[in-house]
N, C-alpha and C positions, 0 to 999 in steps of 0.2 A: 101649588102655592101654600097651602096649609102646611106641607111637609118642610118648606123652606122657612116658614115663620117658626115652627117648632124647633128646627135645627138652630136657628139664629137665637132662640131663647135659651136653648142649652148651652150654646158656645158663650152667650153673654153671662149666664150664671156661673159657668166654669171660669171665666175670665175674672169675675169679681172674686171668686174664692182663691184663685192663683195669686192675687195681690196680697193676700194675707200670709202665704207660705214663705217662710225665710230660708228653708232648707230641710234636709232630712238627717236623722240620727238613727242609731240602732240601740236597742235595749240590750244591756250587757249582763244581766243577772239571770238566774235560773227562771224565776217567775216574779211578776210584780203587778202593780195596779196603776191605772190612770185614775187620779183623784178628782173629785169634783172641785175641791178647793186646795190651795197650795199648803197642805198640812198632812202629816202621816196619818192621822186619825180620822181624816174626812172620808166621806162616802166614796166607794169605788164605782167608777163608771164602766170599767172593763178591765179585763186581765191581759197582760202581755207577757210573752216569754222571750227567752234570749234569741237574739238576731232579728227580732221584729222591728221592722222599719217604721218610724213615726215621723210625721210632718211637724217641723217647728213652725209655730204660728207667732205672729207679732201680738204682743199684749203689754201695754205700757205699765199695768199694774202687777206684773208678775214680780214677787220678791226674789232676792238673791238665792241661789241655790235651787231654784225651781225653773222648769221650762214649760211653757204653754204649748200643748201638743194636740194633734188630731190623729186618732187611731180609728179607722173605719169612719163611722158617723159620729163617734164621740169625741168631744173637745174637752180637755182637762189638763191636769198638772202632773209632772213626773219630775222627781228630784234629778238634778243634773248629774249627780254621781252615778246614776244608772244608765247614762246615755253616752255613746262614744260615736265618733265620726267614722270609724272603720268597722266593718262587720267582725264582731268578736268570736273567738272560738267558744263553743258551748258544749256543755255536757250532752245535751240531746244530740248533737252531731257527732261528737267523739264516740259516744256509746249508744247507738240508735236502738240496738236490740234489747239492751239493758233497760233504756228509758221506756220502751214499749211495754215491758213487763210491768212497770208501774201502773199502767192503765188508769191514770188519774181522771177522775170525774170533775165536773165544774166546781163543786163545793171544795174538793181537795186542793184544786188549783188555786181557788180563792184564798184559802188558809196558808198555803205555802207562799203565796205572793205577799200576804199580810206579814208573815214571819220575815221575809226579805226586807220589807219596808222598815221593820223595827230592829233589825240585825245591825249592829254598829261594828264596823271594821277598823282596825288600827293596831298599833303596837301597844302592849301592855307597859305600864310604868313600874310594875312589880319586879322585885329582884329575888 
């Protein structure tokens, strides 16, 4: 009896969480961050790397250009430009032995991710 009640509570909590999930996307840069607020300079909740799957959550207050996501237990924001619907090709997968030589620790991954957050891509107007 106690087992069925516990199982029922687990299923109920899982069902309430599933109502928030709107889909999944993949992180498409080398390393990056899930931010506490929708701003590049906000605190980092966790680090994500290329091909990491994230859950898209519904949030009416999410500004344009940002997605409200869940990665593991952390819920926060990632810029939409870092997310794709298809699993992207990544440096880590293309050159796994070379990537392993980097032997990045958590603090190095943090700073590489912050660099990706502030790196602007585009075409130059210079001639």
